[in-house]
N, C-alpha and C positions, 0 to 999 in steps of 0.2 A: 503493499501500499505506498504510496508517494502523500507525505505527510506537508502541512505549511513548513514552507524555509524562508528563509532572508539574507539578506548580506548588505553589504555598504561597499562604496563603491573603492572606499580605500583599503578594503582587505583584497580587492579586487588585482592581479598581476595585467597590465594591460599587452596586448599582442601588436608589436612594430611592425608598418609595412611602409612602401616607401611613399604612400601618397597619404597615410591615415595611421592612428593607434586605435585600437577598438576592446573593449574585456565585457565580455560575456557575462550578464549578469545572475542570468537565472538559468536554467538548460546548461550546467555544466556539471561537471563529475560530484560536483558538491550538492548541487539544487539540481537534482534528475527534475523531466517534465515530462509527458507522453506526448506523443505524435511530432517530435522534435522540435515543440515551440519552444524561442529561446528570446530573450528581452536583452539589450544591452545599451552602450554607449559606445558612441566611435566620436572622432575628432577627424576631419578631412583638416589639413595642414599643407598641402602639397598647393602650388597656385597654379598647375598643370593636372588636367585629367591623365591619371594611372592606368596601368593594366587593367581592363574593367573585369569587376566579378561577375558571375554568373553562377546563380544557386538553381536546385531542381526544386525546392521549395519556392513560396510567397515570402517580401517582406514587405514591410512600411516602414517607414521612418517619420520621425518626428522632431523639426529643428528647435534647438533649444537655443542657441544663442549663435551669434556671430551672421555671415553672409558670405553667398557663394552659388554653387550653380550643381546640379545632380546631371548628370547625364542617364537618360533612360533608354535606353534603346536609339532609336535616332533623334528622342525630344530632349530639350536641354532644358531644362526647370529651374527659374530662379529658388534660391534658399535664401527665406532670414524667420527667424522665431516667428512661430504658429504655423510655418506651412509642413503638412502631412503631406506622402507623397506613397503609390502604393507600385510596387513592383513588381510583375506576373513572373511567375515561372520560367525559368531559361531565358531571361532579359538580362541582356547584357546592361549595368550600372555601373557609374562611380564619381564622386564626387570631388570636388574644388575649393578652395576658399579665395573670395575675390577682395580680402581686406587684409590688414596685418593679424589679424587674430583664428585661430581656427574657426569651423564650422562645428558646432557641437550637437548631435544629433540622437535620440532615442530611436533605436530598429529592434525590431521584430522579428522574428520568423514564423512561418506555420506550415503546418502541411497541406498540400494539394486533395 
């Protein structure tokens, strides 16, 4: 049985990529979930789009702070606080900052 669980961002070591850092918070070995569900935080730090990510699952991104762009397939979405973006399964995507600070987003993945 999966039980309620919690963590704090300060307790998670982010993964570092050329264009971003990301920290999975829920849906980890420490806090397992069902059906591939997860929640995390990412910081887009590059000023150019990096290598696109592609996932078999669906993803949603919510912008907490910063300004930038998210390329989703052939579309480019302007990012600013309060913007939410849906990324369909199998769609190449990636973000970048257009300011001096990172774009901070909360992301979630879910089974199709």
